[in-house]
C-alpha positions as a Python dict, from the first residue, in 0.01 Angstrom:
ca = {
    (1, 'X'): (0, 0, 0),
    (2, 'X'): (-272, 213, -160),
    (3, 'X'): (-515, 469, -30),
    (4, 'X'): (-872, 498, -146),
    (5, 'X'): (-1080, 814, -127),
    (6, 'X'): (-1454, 764, -163),
    (7, 'X'): (-1670, 1076, -191),
    (8, 'X'): (-2043, 1053, -143),
    (9, 'X'): (-2326, 1303, -154),
    (10, 'X'): (-2621, 1193, 58),
    (11, 'X'): (-2975, 1291, -37),
    (12, 'X'): (-3140, 1540, 195),
    (13, 'X'): (-3300, 1388, 509),
    (14, 'X'): (-3134, 1048, 455),
    (15, 'X'): (-2813, 1115, 650),
    (16, 'X'): (-2907, 904, 953),
    (17, 'X'): (-2985, 604, 733),
    (18, 'X'): (-2654, 652, 555),
    (19, 'X'): (-2455, 663, 879),
    (20, 'X'): (-2602, 334, 1002),
    (21, 'X'): (-2544, 144, 677),
    (22, 'X'): (-2201, 301, 628),
    (23, 'X'): (-2086, 179, 972),
    (24, 'X'): (-2209, -171, 890),
    (25, 'X'): (-2023, -161, 558),
    (26, 'X'): (-1700, -54, 728),
    (27, 'X'): (-1730, -344, 971),
    (28, 'X'): (-1748, -583, 676),
    (29, 'X'): (-1452, -417, 502),
    (30, 'X'): (-1240, -452, 816),
    (31, 'X'): (-1270, -830, 783),
    (32, 'X'): (-1169, -826, 416),
    (33, 'X'): (-816, -945, 328),
    (34, 'X'): (-577, -657, 271),
    (35, 'X'): (-777, -394, 458),
    (36, 'X'): (-545, -184, 675),
    (37, 'X'): (-754, 106, 804),
    (38, 'X'): (-1053, 324, 732),
    (39, 'X'): (-1192, 655, 841),
    (40, 'X'): (-1530, 815, 775),
    (41, 'X'): (-1548, 1195, 759),
    (42, 'X'): (-1825, 1450, 713),
    (43, 'X'): (-1778, 1793, 556),
    (44, 'X'): (-1831, 2061, 823),
    (45, 'X'): (-1976, 2308, 573),
    (46, 'X'): (-2189, 2050, 390),
    (47, 'X'): (-2303, 1766, 619),
    (48, 'X'): (-2441, 1574, 321),
    (49, 'X'): (-2089, 1542, 175),
    (50, 'X'): (-1911, 1237, 320),
    (51, 'X'): (-1558, 1114, 254),
    (52, 'X'): (-1415, 775, 337),
    (53, 'X'): (-1037, 736, 357),
    (54, 'X'): (-912, 377, 344),
    (55, 'X'): (-576, 204, 328),
    (56, 'X'): (-543, -129, 149),
    (57, 'X'): (-244, -355, 105),
    (58, 'X'): (-283, -355, -276),
    (59, 'X'): (-507, -265, -568),
    (60, 'X'): (-586, -636, -599),
    (61, 'X'): (-713, -649, -239),
    (62, 'X'): (-926, -340, -302),
    (63, 'X'): (-1069, -496, -619),
    (64, 'X'): (-1156, -815, -432),
    (65, 'X'): (-1351, -606, -181),
    (66, 'X'): (-1524, -403, -457),
    (67, 'X'): (-1637, -723, -629),
    (68, 'X'): (-1730, -907, -309),
    (69, 'X'): (-2092, -1010, -252),
    (70, 'X'): (-2078, -831, 87),
    (71, 'X'): (-1990, -493, -62),
    (72, 'X'): (-2233, -534, -351),
    (73, 'X'): (-2514, -607, -103),
    (74, 'X'): (-2426, -303, 107),
    (75, 'X'): (-2394, -80, -200),
    (76, 'X'): (-2744, -179, -309),
    (77, 'X'): (-2864, -32, 23),
    (78, 'X'): (-2638, 273, 6),
    (79, 'X'): (-2690, 373, -359),
    (80, 'X'): (-3054, 464, -300),
    (81, 'X'): (-2940, 719, -39),
    (82, 'X'): (-2709, 910, -276),
    (83, 'X'): (-2815, 1211, -479),
    (84, 'X'): (-2523, 1149, -717),
    (85, 'X'): (-2290, 863, -795),
    (86, 'X'): (-2003, 806, -552),
    (87, 'X'): (-1657, 908, -669),
    (88, 'X'): (-1365, 673, -599),
    (89, 'X'): (-999, 773, -628),
    (90, 'X'): (-712, 524, -586),
    (91, 'X'): (-377, 668, -476),
    (92, 'X'): (-31, 522, -436),
    (93, 'X'): (281, 657, -271),
    (94, 'X'): (553, 790, -501),
}
């Protein structure tokens, strides 16, 4: 099992648009093979800083999701809302 941390910085005034599209994206990810769980968090001190914590069965399952037409379509909607590129970190248990 792996964990994925996705950090995003949302452009000012676009938070509500982000939240709607992000929820839709999570619903698609849930149906993807190997998805275990996901959680969306917002920084209390900086509400434009969002973090997604996800568990996937394997790196291969994560990669399939990253390359899927569904995620690519959603990312084309999300990327225009960011004021910097998202940061993705993959973690595994020791």
